[in-house]
C-alpha positions in Angstrom: 128.4 201.3 109.6 128.0 202.2 113.3 130.2 199.8 115.3 129.5 199.7 119.0 131.6 197.9 121.6 130.0 196.3 124.6 130.8 193.7 127.3 130.5 190.1 126.0 127.5 188.0 127.1 126.8 184.3 127.1 124.2 185.0 124.5 127.0 185.9 122.1 128.5 182.4 122.3 127.3 181.3 118.8 128.7 184.3 117.0 131.9 184.2 119.1 132.5 180.5 118.3 132.1 181.2 114.6 134.6 184.0 114.8 137.0 181.8 116.8 136.9 179.3 114.0 137.8 182.0 111.5 140.9 182.5 113.6 141.7 178.8 113.4 140.3 177.7 116.8 137.2 175.6 116.4 135.1 175.5 119.6 131.5 174.6 120.3 128.9 177.1 121.1 128.4 175.4 124.5 132.1 175.5 125.4 132.3 179.1 124.3 129.3 180.1 126.5 131.0 178.3 129.5 134.3 180.2 128.9 132.5 183.5 128.5 130.8 182.9 131.9 134.1 182.2 133.5 135.6 185.4 132.0 132.6 187.5 133.1 133.0 186.2 136.6 136.7 186.9 136.8 138.2 190.1 138.3 141.3 189.6 136.1 139.7 189.1 132.7 137.4 191.0 130.5 136.0 190.5 127.0 134.2 192.8 124.6 132.3 192.3 121.4 131.9 194.8 118.6 128.4 194.9 117.1 127.1 196.3 113.8 123.3 196.7 114.0 123.2 194.0 116.8 125.3 191.6 114.8 128.5 190.5 116.6 131.3 191.1 114.2 134.4 190.9 116.5 135.6 190.0 120.0 138.6 190.7 122.2 139.7 189.1 125.5 142.1 190.9 127.8 143.6 189.6 131.0 145.6 191.0 133.9 149.0 189.5 134.4 151.2 189.6 137.6 154.8 188.4 137.4 157.7 188.4 139.9 160.2 189.6 137.4 158.4 192.5 135.9 155.7 195.1 136.5 152.2 193.9 136.1 150.6 194.2 132.6 147.5 193.3 130.6 147.6 190.9 127.7 145.3 190.4 124.7 144.2 186.8 125.0 142.5 186.9 121.6 141.2 189.3 119.1 139.3 188.5 115.9 137.2 190.5 113.5 134.9 188.9 111.0 136.7 188.6 107.7 134.1 190.8 106.0 134.8 193.7 108.4 138.6 193.6 108.5 140.3 196.8 107.6 137.4 199.0 108.8 138.7 200.0 112.2 136.8 197.4 114.2 140.0 196.0 115.9 141.1 199.5 116.7 137.8 200.2 118.5 138.2 197.0 120.6 141.9 197.8 121.4 140.7 201.2 122.7 138.4 199.4 125.1 141.3 197.2 126.1 143.5 200.3 126.8 140.7 201.7 129.0 140.5 198.5 131.0 144.3 198.4 131.4 144.1 201.8 133.1 141.5 200.5 135.6 143.9 197.7 136.5 146.8 200.2 137.0 148.7 198.8 134.1 151.0 200.9 131.8 151.5 198.1 129.3 149.3 196.1 127.0 151.0 193.2 125.3 149.9 190.7 122.6 151.3 187.5 121.2 150.8 186.6 117.6 151.6 183.5 115.6 154.6 184.1 113.3 152.5 183.2 110.3 149.9 186.0 110.9 151.7 188.7 109.0 148.6 190.8 108.5 148.0 190.7 112.3 151.6 191.9 112.9 151.1 194.8 110.6 147.8 195.7 112.3 149.3 195.7 115.8 152.3 197.8 114.7 149.9 200.3 113.1 148.1 200.5 116.5 151.4 201.4 118.2 152.6 198.0 119.4 156.3 197.3 118.8 157.9 193.9 118.5 159.9 193.0 121.6 161.0 189.4 121.0 160.3 186.1 119.3 159.9 183.0 121.4 159.0 179.3 121.3 155.8 178.1 122.9 155.9 174.9 125.0 152.9 173.0 126.5 152.6 170.3 129.1 149.3 168.4 129.3 148.0 167.9 132.9 145.3 165.4 133.5 142.5 166.8 135.7 139.8 164.8 137.6 137.4 167.7 137.9 137.1 170.5 135.4 137.0 174.1 136.6 133.6 175.7 136.3 
């Protein structure tokens, strides 16, 4: 197994949408391609895929965060590895790419949020050197838009 990370491309949309569904977030291939394009055109976002013999087996999205109350940091927006490849170091490879990108943004911290029910993910992140800082509740307000961002 020779896992290679590379920048995500719109052509990866089908595989990325399948992986997103494994994580519990069903999304169409078309919508995935649209979001990938937005991320690729953003200065404050980056996404990578891990490939095994040209097959996309994992993806990670990282974004730069600027806050008034604390020093800027980068955050993992999502990370998923194909169920068949978990435990083989694929996530670690993608997190290393994330660390490298954080440095280019001048950030000393990389953070990740993980649902309380994802115990395996918590153990993975702790094994990668992350430490739990706090638990929190997540609130959402739906805002009706007339025109969608493209």
